[in-house]
C-alpha positions as CSV (number, residue, x, y, z in Angstrom):
1,M,207.1,82.9,189.8
2,K,203.5,82.7,191.3
3,K,202.1,79.2,192.1
4,I,199.1,77.3,191.6
5,A,197.7,74.6,193.3
6,L,194.9,72.2,191.2
7,I,192.8,69.5,192.4
8,H,190.6,67.9,189.3
9,T,188.0,65.1,189.7
10,V,188.0,63.9,186.3
11,K,190.2,62.9,183.4
12,P,189.4,65.5,180.3
13,V,189.4,68.9,182.7
14,A,193.0,67.7,184.2
15,V,194.6,67.1,181.1
16,S,193.1,70.8,179.8
17,F,192.9,73.3,182.9
18,G,196.1,73.7,183.7
19,D,197.6,75.2,180.0
20,T,194.6,76.7,179.1
21,L,195.1,78.9,183.3
22,K,199.1,80.0,181.8
23,R,197.2,81.2,178.2
24,Y,194.3,83.2,180.5
25,V,196.1,85.2,183.7
26,N,198.8,86.1,181.0
27,E,202.1,85.7,183.0
28,D,204.1,83.4,184.1
29,V,203.1,80.8,186.8
30,K,203.4,77.3,188.1
31,I,201.2,74.4,188.1
32,Y,200.7,72.0,190.4
33,N,197.5,69.0,189.1
34,L,196.5,67.2,191.1
35,W,193.8,64.5,189.7
36,D,191.3,62.3,192.9
37,D,189.2,60.6,190.1
38,F,187.8,58.7,194.0
39,L,186.0,61.8,194.0
40,A,184.2,61.5,191.5
41,N,182.8,58.0,191.1
42,N,182.4,57.7,194.8
43,P,180.1,60.4,195.5
44,N,177.5,59.1,192.3
45,E,178.2,55.3,193.6
46,V,176.6,55.7,196.9
47,G,174.6,58.6,196.5
48,K,176.1,60.8,198.9
49,F,179.2,63.1,198.9
50,T,180.9,61.0,202.8
51,I,182.8,61.6,206.2
52,E,184.7,59.3,204.7
53,N,185.1,61.9,200.9
54,R,184.6,65.3,203.0
55,N,188.4,63.7,204.9
56,R,190.4,63.0,200.8
57,L,189.1,66.4,199.5
58,F,190.2,67.7,203.3
59,F,194.0,65.9,202.7
60,D,193.6,66.5,198.9
61,I,193.9,70.6,199.9
62,K,196.8,70.1,202.4
63,S,198.4,68.5,200.4
64,A,198.2,71.3,197.2
65,E,198.8,73.6,200.5
66,M,202.2,72.1,201.2
67,T,204.2,72.6,197.3
68,G,203.9,76.4,198.7
69,A,200.8,77.2,196.1
70,D,200.3,81.0,196.2
71,L,196.4,79.7,195.1
72,I,194.3,76.6,194.9
73,V,191.4,75.9,193.3
74,V,189.6,72.7,192.9
75,T,187.4,72.3,190.1
76,C,184.9,70.1,190.2
77,S,181.5,71.5,191.3
78,T,180.7,68.5,193.2
79,L,183.1,69.3,195.9
80,T,182.3,73.1,196.3
81,P,180.3,73.0,200.1
82,V,183.1,70.8,201.6
83,V,185.6,73.1,200.4
84,N,183.9,76.5,201.4
85,M,184.1,73.9,205.0
86,I,187.6,74.0,204.8
87,R,189.0,77.2,203.8
88,P,188.8,78.4,206.8
89,F,192.0,75.8,208.0
90,V,194.2,76.9,204.6
91,R,195.9,79.8,204.5
92,V,196.4,80.8,200.6
93,P,193.2,81.9,199.1
94,L,191.3,78.6,197.8
95,I,188.4,79.0,194.6
96,A,185.7,76.6,193.9
97,I,185.5,76.2,190.2
98,D,181.3,77.6,190.3
99,D,181.6,80.0,192.1
100,A,182.6,82.8,189.9
101,M,179.1,81.0,188.1
102,G,176.6,80.7,190.3
103,R,176.9,84.9,191.3
104,K,176.3,84.8,188.0
105,A,173.5,82.9,187.4
106,V,171.6,84.2,190.0
107,T,171.3,87.8,187.6
108,Y,169.5,86.6,185.3
109,G,165.2,86.0,185.8
110,E,163.7,83.9,187.9
111,K,164.0,80.5,186.4
112,I,166.9,78.3,186.0
113,L,168.2,75.0,184.8
114,I,171.1,73.1,186.1
115,L,172.3,71.1,183.5
116,A,174.3,68.1,184.3
117,T,175.8,64.5,183.3
118,A,176.6,63.9,187.2
119,G,173.7,63.6,189.6
120,S,176.1,64.2,192.5
121,T,175.9,67.5,191.6
122,R,172.2,68.7,191.9
123,E,172.9,69.4,195.1
124,P,175.4,71.5,196.1
125,L,174.7,73.0,192.9
126,T,172.0,73.9,193.8
127,D,172.3,75.0,197.1
128,K,175.6,76.9,195.6
129,L,172.6,79.0,193.2
130,Q,169.6,79.1,195.7
131,T,172.9,80.4,198.2
132,E,174.5,83.4,195.6
133,A,171.1,84.5,195.0
134,E,169.1,84.9,198.9
135,K,172.7,87.0,199.2
136,I,171.1,89.8,196.5
137,G,167.4,89.2,198.2
138,K,166.4,87.3,195.2
139,K,163.9,83.6,195.1
140,I,164.4,81.5,191.8
141,Q,164.0,78.2,191.0
142,I,166.0,75.6,190.6
143,D,165.3,72.0,188.4
144,F,167.7,70.0,187.2
145,R,167.9,67.7,184.4
146,D,171.7,65.0,184.4
147,H,172.4,62.9,181.7
148,A,173.9,59.2,183.7
149,E,174.7,57.9,179.9
150,A,177.6,60.9,178.9
151,F,178.6,61.2,182.5
152,R,180.0,57.3,181.7
153,A,180.9,58.0,178.2
154,M,183.2,61.2,179.4
155,K,184.4,58.8,181.7
156,A,185.4,56.8,179.1
157,L,186.9,59.6,177.3
158,Q,184.7,58.8,174.5
159,M,184.2,63.0,174.2
160,D,182.1,63.0,171.0
161,R,179.8,60.9,172.0
162,H,179.4,62.9,174.6
163,D,179.1,66.1,173.4
164,A,177.0,64.6,170.9
165,L,174.1,63.0,173.6
166,L,173.7,66.2,175.1
167,L,173.4,68.7,172.6
168,K,170.2,65.8,171.3
169,M,169.5,67.1,174.9
170,A,169.1,70.2,174.8
171,E,166.9,70.4,172.0
172,E,164.4,69.5,175.3
173,I,165.1,72.6,177.0
174,S,162.3,75.4,177.1
175,G,161.0,78.1,179.0
176,Y,163.9,78.7,181.4
177,D,166.3,82.3,182.3
178,C,169.7,80.5,182.1
179,V,171.0,77.1,181.6
180,V,174.2,76.5,183.8
181,L,176.5,73.4,183.1
182,A,177.2,72.2,186.4
183,Q,180.5,70.4,184.7
184,A,183.6,71.9,183.8
185,S,184.0,68.9,180.9
186,M,180.6,70.3,179.4
187,A,182.5,74.5,179.0
188,H,183.0,73.5,175.7
189,L,179.3,73.2,174.9
190,D,178.7,76.2,176.3
191,K,177.6,78.2,173.2
192,K,176.4,75.1,170.5
193,I,173.3,74.1,173.0
194,E,172.9,78.2,173.7
195,E,172.4,78.9,170.1
196,I,170.1,75.7,170.5
197,C,167.8,76.2,172.6
198,K,167.9,80.1,172.9
199,I,168.4,81.0,176.6
200,P,171.6,82.3,177.5
201,V,173.9,79.9,178.6
202,L,177.2,79.2,181.5
203,S,179.8,76.7,181.9
204,S,182.4,77.9,185.3
205,P,185.8,77.8,183.1
206,T,186.0,80.8,181.9
207,L,184.2,82.6,185.1
208,C,186.7,80.9,186.8
209,L,189.9,82.2,185.2
210,E,188.5,85.4,185.0
211,Q,188.1,85.2,189.1
212,V,191.6,83.2,189.5
213,K,193.0,86.4,187.3
214,E,192.2,88.8,189.8
215,T,193.3,87.1,192.6
216,L,197.0,86.4,190.9
217,K,197.0,90.1,191.5
218,S,196.4,90.2,194.2
219,I,199.3,88.3,196.3
């Protein structure tokens, strides 16, 4: 049986992602979960991803590797730049949740909006999109909007309030070719937000699940 280690930073994703992944890959897999909410909270509190945070994520990923996992998935987009740094030091495939979403987002038009709850996702996701655009020789304009109150509601597991705040925010969105939802915890709203703003909306989990499924086939 193949084994997958998942590293999470927010509880709603930690609770649901493993079961969703099992259903999606349609094969028997063993799931290990590591939940490190410090790596979601601290960057928002101090305004940056510190060297201590980088070391902490490195040890989290190495701990996941020591489970004997065939594949490791990091489900928080704030961590993506550091995941890229750590890849050369890991023996198994290491997937960041927004890898596939970043590649797809830049295939739309030139104006992309990142919609977030955590402000800490601004730099990593912007850099991810710019890097993917450069790979295909494309220039893009990226704007960023976050909703700190929705983030606090999510941390308190007040998901009805979280959802209502983001759907209200979606009413103000127009003039973009694509909207990217920065957090996996927002993904369940992708269709509703798309209906409100009439713009293609991308979320990371489904695209990540497909990447995991294809990667498992090669193992």
